[in-house]
C-alpha positions in Angstrom: 21.1 -12.7 -7.7 23.6 -10.7 -5.9 22.8 -6.9 -5.3 26.1 -6.1 -7.0 24.8 -7.8 -10.3 21.3 -6.4 -10.0 23.0 -3.1 -9.8 24.6 -3.8 -13.0 21.6 -4.7 -14.6 19.9 -1.7 -13.6 22.5 0.5 -15.1 22.2 -1.4 -18.5 18.4 -0.9 -18.2 18.7 2.9 -17.4 20.8 3.3 -20.8 18.8 1.2 -22.6 15.7 3.4 -21.7 17.4 6.5 -22.5 18.2 5.1 -26.0 14.3 3.8 -26.5 13.6 7.6 -25.9 16.1 9.1 -28.3 15.3 6.6 -31.0 11.7 6.1 -30.8 10.2 9.3 -29.0 10.6 11.8 -31.6 9.2 9.7 -34.9 6.5 8.7 -32.5 5.7 11.9 -31.6 5.9 13.4 -35.2 3.6 10.6 -36.4 1.1 11.2 -33.7 1.2 15.1 -34.6 0.2 14.2 -38.3 -3.0 12.3 -37.2 -4.8 15.0 -34.9 -4.2 18.4 -33.5 -4.9 17.3 -30.3 -1.6 15.1 -30.4 0.4 18.3 -31.3 -0.3 19.7 -27.9 -0.4 16.6 -25.5 3.1 14.8 -24.5 0.7 11.9 -23.7 0.5 10.9 -27.4 4.0 10.3 -27.3 3.9 7.4 -24.8 5.5 4.6 -26.6 4.5 0.8 -26.3 8.4 -0.1 -26.4 9.2 2.3 -23.5 6.2 1.0 -21.3 7.2 -2.5 -21.9 10.8 -1.9 -21.1 10.1 -0.5 -18.0 7.6 -3.2 -16.9 10.1 -6.0 -18.0 12.8 -4.7 -15.6 10.4 -4.0 -12.6 8.7 -7.5 -12.8 11.8 -9.3 -13.9 13.3 -12.6 -12.0 16.5 -10.6 -10.9 14.2 -8.2 -8.8 13.0 -11.4 -6.7 9.4 -10.2 -6.2 10.4 -6.7 -5.0 9.5 -7.8 -1.2 9.6 -4.6 1.1 12.9 -4.8 3.0 14.9 -7.2 0.5 17.2 -5.9 -2.2 15.1 -6.4 -5.0 12.8 -4.0 -3.4 16.0 -1.6 -3.0 17.0 -1.8 -6.6 13.4 -1.2 -8.0 13.6 2.0 -5.7 16.8 3.2 -7.3 15.8 2.4 -10.7 12.7 4.5 -10.1 14.9 7.4 -8.8 17.3 7.4 -11.7 14.4 7.5 -13.8 13.3 10.7 -11.9 16.8 11.9 -12.2 16.8 11.7 -15.9 13.7 13.7 -16.4 14.7 16.4 -14.2 12.4 16.0 -11.6 13.3 18.1 -8.6 13.9 16.5 -5.0 11.1 17.5 -2.3 11.7 20.5 -0.1 14.3 19.5 2.7 15.5 16.4 0.7 19.1 15.8 -0.9 17.8 12.9 -3.0 14.4 11.0 -4.2 14.4 8.7 -1.1 12.3 8.9 2.1 13.8 6.6 4.3 11.8 4.4 6.1 13.0 2.1 9.4 11.1 -0.9 9.5 10.6 -3.9 11.5 10.4 -7.6 10.4 9.0 -10.2 12.6 9.3 -13.9 12.0 6.5 -16.2 12.8 6.4 -17.8 16.3 7.5 -21.8 16.4 5.3 -22.5 19.5 2.5 -21.1 21.8 -0.3 -22.5 24.1 -3.1 -20.9 26.4 -4.3 -23.0 29.3 -7.6 -21.9 30.3 -8.9 -24.5 32.7 -9.4 -27.8 31.2 -8.8 -26.1 27.6 -5.8 -25.8 25.9 -5.6 -23.5 23.2 -2.6 -24.2 20.5 -0.9 -22.2 18.0 -2.1 -22.6 14.3 -5.6 -23.7 16.0 -7.3 -21.5 18.4 -4.4 -19.3 19.0 -2.1 -16.9 16.8 0.9 -14.9 18.0 0.8 -11.2 16.9 3.9 -9.7 18.7 6.5 -10.2 21.5 9.6 -12.2 22.7 9.8 -15.7 24.5 7.1 -15.6 27.3 6.1 -17.9 30.0 3.8 -16.5 32.4 0.3 -17.6 34.5 -1.8 -15.6 36.7 -5.4 -14.2 37.1 -6.3 -12.0 34.1 -7.4 -8.4 34.1 -10.0 -7.3 31.7 -9.6 -4.0 29.8 -12.5 -3.6 27.5 -11.1 -2.7 24.1 -7.8 -1.6 25.6 -7.6 1.4 23.9 -8.0 4.0 26.9 -7.9 4.4 30.6 -11.6 5.2 30.5 -14.7 2.9 31.2 -13.9 0.7 28.1 -10.4 0.3 29.0 -8.2 0.3 32.0 -10.3 2.6 34.5 -7.1 3.8 35.8 -6.0 0.5 37.2 -2.3 -0.4 37.7 -1.9 -3.4 35.3 1.9 -3.8 36.0 3.2 -7.6 35.3 -0.5 -8.7 34.8 -2.0 -10.6 31.9 -4.8 -8.6 30.1 -7.7 -9.6 28.3 -8.8 -7.1 25.5 -12.3 -7.4 23.3 -10.9 -7.7 19.4 -11.2 -4.8 17.3 -12.5 -1.3 18.5 -16.1 0.6 18.3 -15.4 2.0 15.2 -12.9 -0.7 13.3 -14.5 -2.4 10.2 -12.0 -3.1 7.9 -8.9 -5.1 8.2 -6.5 -2.2 8.5 -8.7 -0.5 11.1 -8.6 -3.6 12.9 -5.2 -4.2 12.8 -4.4 -0.5 13.6 -6.4 -0.7 16.6 -4.8 -4.1 17.8 -1.3 -2.1 17.3 -2.4 0.7 19.6 -3.5 -2.0 22.5 -0.3 -3.6 22.6 1.5 -0.2 22.6 -0.7 0.9 25.4 -0.1 -2.3 27.1 3.3 -2.4 26.7 3.8 1.3 28.1 1.9 0.3 31.0 4.1 -2.8 32.0 1.7 -5.8 31.5 3.0 -9.0 31.3 0.9 -10.1 28.1 -1.9 -9.1 26.2 -4.6 -11.5 24.7 -7.3 -10.7 22.4 -10.7 -12.2 22.0 -11.0 -12.0 18.3 -14.5 -12.2 16.6 -14.0 -9.8 13.7 -14.6 -9.7 10.0 -11.6 -11.2 8.5 -12.1 -15.0 8.8 -10.2 -16.7 11.6 -8.4 -19.0 8.5 -6.9 -15.9 6.9 -6.0 -14.8 10.2 -4.1 -17.9 10.9 -2.5 -18.2 7.9 -1.4 -14.5 7.8 0.2 -14.9 11.3 2.3 -17.9 10.4 4.1 -15.9 8.0 6.8 -13.3 8.4 5.3 -9.6 8.5 6.9 -6.4 8.0 5.8 -3.2 10.0 6.2 0.5 11.1 7.7 -0.2 14.8 4.9 0.5 17.3 7.5 1.0 20.3 10.6 2.8 20.6 13.8 1.0 19.2 15.1 -1.2 21.7 11.8 -1.6 23.7 10.5 -5.0 23.0 6.5 -5.2 22.9 5.1 -7.4 25.4 3.5 -11.0 24.2 0.6 -10.4 22.3 -2.0 -13.1 20.8 -5.1 -13.4 19.5 -7.9 -15.9 20.6 -10.4 -17.0 18.0 -13.7 -16.2 20.1 -16.4 -17.0 17.6 -19.8 -17.4 19.2 -18.4 -16.1 22.4 -16.7 -19.3 23.2 -14.1 -18.2 25.6 -16.2 -15.2 27.3 -15.0 -16.6 30.5 -11.8 -14.9 29.9 -13.6 -11.4 30.6 -14.7 -12.6 34.2 -12.5 -11.6 37.3 -10.7 -14.4 38.8 -10.1 -16.5 35.8 -6.5 -18.0 35.6 -4.7 -18.8 32.4 -1.0 -20.4 31.5 0.4 -18.6 28.7 3.7 -19.7 27.2 5.3 -18.4 23.5 8.5 -19.1 21.7 7.9 -15.3 20.8 8.5 -13.8 17.4 12.3 -12.6 16.5 12.5 -9.2 15.4 15.0 -7.3 13.4 15.0 -3.9 11.4 15.2 -3.4 8.0 14.9 -0.4 5.8 13.0 0.8 2.5 12.0 3.8 1.0 9.6 5.8 -1.0 10.6 7.6 -3.7 9.4 11.2 -4.6 9.9 13.8 -7.1 8.1 16.9 -8.1 7.3 18.8 -11.2 6.9 22.2 -10.3 3.7 23.7 -11.8 3.4 26.7 -14.4 0.7 29.1 -12.5 2.3 31.5 -10.0 -0.7 30.8 -7.8 -1.9 27.7 -8.2 1.7 25.8 -8.2 2.0 25.9 -4.3 -1.0 23.1 -4.5 0.0 19.7 -5.3 -1.5 16.5 -7.2 0.3 13.5 -5.8 0.8 10.5 -8.4 0.9 7.7 -6.3 1.5 3.6 -6.9 3.4 1.0 -4.8 6.3 -0.6 -6.6 6.7 -3.2 -4.1 5.3 -7.0 -4.3 5.2 -10.1 -1.9 8.5 -11.7 -2.8 9.7 -15.4 -3.3 8.1 -18.8 -2.2 6.6 -19.1 1.0 6.9 -15.3 1.2 4.1 -14.9 -1.7 1.3 -16.8 0.2 0.2 -18.8 -2.4 1.1 -21.9 -4.2 4.1 -21.8 -6.4 6.3 -24.3 -8.5 9.8 -25.2 -7.9 10.3 -24.2 -11.6 8.8 -20.7 -10.8 9.1 -19.5 -7.2 9.3 -15.8 -7.8 6.1 -13.6 -7.7 7.0 -11.2 -10.1 4.1 -8.7 -9.7 3.8 -7.6 -13.3 0.1 -6.5 -12.8 0.2 -5.7 -9.3 1.9 -3.1 -9.3 4.6 -2.7 -12.0 1.7 -2.0 -13.9 0.7 1.2 -11.9 4.6 2.1 -11.1 5.1 2.4 -14.9 2.0 4.6 -15.1 3.4 6.8 -13.0 6.9 7.0 -14.6 4.9 7.8 -17.8 2.9 10.3 -16.3 6.1 12.1 -14.8 7.6 12.1 -18.1 5.0 13.7 -20.3 4.0 16.1 -17.4 7.7 17.1 -16.9 7.9 17.8 -21.0 4.7 19.9 -20.7 4.0 21.2 -17.2 0.8 21.6 -16.1 -0.5 24.5 -13.6 -0.5 23.0 -10.4 2.7 21.1 -8.9 2.9 17.3 -9.0 4.5 15.0 -6.7 5.4 11.7 -8.3 5.4 9.0 -5.4 6.4 5.5 -5.7 5.6 3.7 -2.1 6.9 0.9 -0.6 5.3 -1.7 1.9 1.8 -1.7 0.4 1.7 -5.8 0.3 2.6 -5.8 4.1 0.0 -3.2 5.4 0.0 0.0 3.5 3.1 0.9 5.2 4.8 3.6 2.9 1.5 5.5 2.1 0.8 5.4 6.0 4.2 6.6 6.7 3.9 9.2 3.8 0.7 10.3 5.5 2.5 10.8 8.9 5.6 12.5 7.2 4.4 14.2 4.2 7.2 15.7 2.2 4.8 18.6 1.1 1.9 20.0 3.3 -1.2 18.0 3.4 -3.2 20.9 3.3 -1.5 22.0 0.1 -2.3 18.7 -1.3 -5.3 18.7 -3.2 -5.8 15.4 -4.7 -3.8 11.8 -5.0 -4.6 9.9 -8.3 -3.6 6.3 -7.0 -3.1 3.5 -9.5 -3.0 0.1 -7.9 -4.9 -3.0 -9.2 -5.2 -6.9 -9.0 -5.5 -7.4 -13.2 -7.7 -7.0 -15.7 -10.3 -8.9 -17.9 -11.7 -6.1 -19.8 -9.5 -4.2 -22.2 -11.8 -1.8 -23.3 -12.2 0.2 -19.9 -10.4 1.4 -16.9 -11.9 0.8 -13.5 -11.8 3.5 -11.0 -12.7 2.9 -7.2 -13.7 6.1 -6.0 -14.7 7.4 -9.1 -18.2 9.0 -7.6 -17.1 9.9 -4.3 -13.7 12.3 -5.0 -14.8 14.9 -7.3 -12.9 14.4 -10.4 -15.0 12.3 -12.5 -15.2 14.3 -15.8 -11.6 14.8 -15.8 -10.9 11.1 -15.6 -13.7 10.2 -18.1 -12.6 12.9 -20.9 -8.9 11.4 -20.3 -10.1 7.9 -20.8 -12.3 8.5 -23.6 -9.5 10.4 -25.4 -7.5 7.0 -25.6 -10.5 5.1 -26.9 -11.3 3.5 -23.1 -14.5 3.7 -20.9 -14.7 4.0 -17.2 -16.3 1.6 -15.0 -16.9 2.9 -11.5 -16.6 1.0 -8.2 -15.9 -2.6 -9.6 -16.5 -5.3 -7.1 -18.1 -3.1 -4.2 -18.3 -6.2 -2.0 -14.5 -6.2 -2.0 -14.5 -2.7 -0.1 -11.6 -2.1 -2.0 -11.3 1.7 -1.4 -10.1 1.0 1.8 -7.6 -1.6 0.7 -5.0 0.2 -1.5 -2.5 3.4 -0.5 -5.3 5.9 -1.6 -6.9 5.1 2.0 -4.2 6.7 3.8 -4.6 10.0 2.0 -8.4 9.5 2.3 -8.3 9.3 6.2 -6.2 12.4 6.2 -8.9 14.3 4.1 -7.3 14.2 0.7 -9.6 13.0 -2.2 -8.1 9.8 -3.3 -9.3 7.5 -5.6 -7.7 4.4 -7.3 -7.1 4.1 -11.1 -7.0 0.5 -12.3 -6.9 -1.8 -14.8 -10.3 -2.6 -16.4 -12.3 -5.2 -14.4 -15.9 -5.2 -12.9 -15.7 -8.0 -10.5 -13.0 -10.5 -9.2 -13.4 -13.5 -11.7 -11.5 -16.4 -12.6 -9.5 -14.3 -15.0 -8.4 -12.0 -12.2 -7.7 -14.8 -10.0 -5.5 -16.6 -12.3 -2.9 -13.8 -11.7 -3.7 -11.9 -8.7 -0.7 -12.5 -6.4 0.5 -15.7 -8.3 3.7 -16.9 -9.7 2.8 -16.7 -13.5 1.9 -12.9 -13.5 5.1 -12.1 -15.4 5.5 -9.2 -18.2 5.0 -11.9 -20.9 1.1 -12.3 -19.6 0.3 -8.6 -20.4 -1.4 -6.9 -23.4 1.2 -4.0 -23.6 -1.0 -2.3 -26.4 -3.7 -1.9 -23.3 -0.9 -1.1 -21.1 0.1 1.9 -23.1 -3.5 3.2 -23.5 -3.9 2.7 -19.8 -0.7 5.0 -19.0 -1.8 7.6 -21.6 -5.2 7.9 -19.9 -3.9 8.0 -16.7 -1.4 10.7 -17.6 -3.9 13.0 -19.3 -6.3 12.7 -16.2 -3.4 13.7 -13.8 -3.1 16.7 -16.4 -6.6 17.5 -16.4 -7.0 17.5 -12.4 -3.9 19.7 -12.0 -5.3 22.3 -14.3 -8.8 22.5 -13.2 -9.7 25.9 -11.9 -11.4 24.2 -8.5 -9.9 21.7 -6.2 -11.8 18.5 -6.3 -14.1 18.0 -3.1 -15.5 14.9 -1.5 -19.1 14.1 -2.2 -21.5 14.9 0.2 -22.0 12.7 3.2 -19.1 10.8 2.3 -17.5 9.2 5.4 -14.1 11.0 4.4 -15.8 14.5 3.7 -15.1 15.8 7.5 -11.7 14.9 7.1 -11.5 16.9 4.1 -13.4 19.9 5.9 -10.7 19.7 8.8 -7.7 19.8 6.3 -8.7 22.5 4.3 -10.4 24.8 6.8 -13.8 24.6 4.9 
């Protein structure tokens, strides 16, 4: 569907949502008030199943074509969220004239050919070699080993002039453990090598991410925040599968290679985070902010999705990941604007999560309110659910708001399961981690699951993850619990603190001057 048609659908949905609020909101609220005194004080009890379903069915509709970052469906989703903020009367962030935090991104297509000749061995694209970046390249010569290639020091360039040379670097970094850290280190190496005028960069990869996954990932299009200045093409950059140190000779002086690649065509695209503010009521505490974050992007259509699909259904709708979370922050925005908490709330819909946590990374580097005044990020994201009696919170025991989260969930009949699927390293795999590395306590509030099982895998990043497959009674309760948890955290007398000894505790102390 063309963008103009999508906008027409959008306009209709916005009007429909407003109508639903007018028709069902007061009646629902009156019914709730008759049941319990607590309901009379909490707008969270007025969150309606019909409104939750309406938001979800639009955001995860076929017309939005999987909401892939940089594509029209993603832009329409952003517009829909912004117009919901406008309807609720949210303020634009300081210095902004609208709700959009614009982000310039780079779209990079996969290389069509590449090879590296090393002695009698020829390493092939899609086998022992992947191309990460760069234009068409055909170079040969002796290699220069630069350690990790991150500094001019002993583990790096040692002050050498490497202009026009083929560089070899060790994969990862001394501190890189998870995928995000590995990729960030690699981008820094490329940026430094480009600035030094090198001809090409080859990394010896033996990190924790399986090579099969790496190979599959780089055979697809990527979207990223540009690591070089506009118009400055990065050098050709490849990873070599160095499992079992089989290509260790590349570290030796005098080794000669021939490296050829078609390169990876680049183009610039734009996307945006969507941000609105609810001002707090307390004269002192309103200068502090609680962020409510959720990513609204998903993986797109067909081969973009990265999983199997049928010709009859090639759209990856992303109802669970993460229309579910986006609707949660919309509902929280509604209830918290109806009855404002003591601290201010920044409602933040993030783009680019599925292509590398890009929206949250950009926000953390370009915050719309000072990070020092940001006391907490309550992020919501997930792969799906297999237990509708609970919510699962990644970072519950680490981020200082356990009591508030458990109280909120219990109020709406839900239990809390802490730290699900620990082997997956989930804390560092969603947008919360970009706030955590800056020092902001940031758990992820997820739909109910304890482990990645068949029930989760059935829908996670699959084309069948459609709105029709959701239990909207559960989604309603989840939204209510999330909104109430946000209220309790924003109203608590003292700001939450990282648990003693947490790996992000030092960043928190540095941020807040503790």
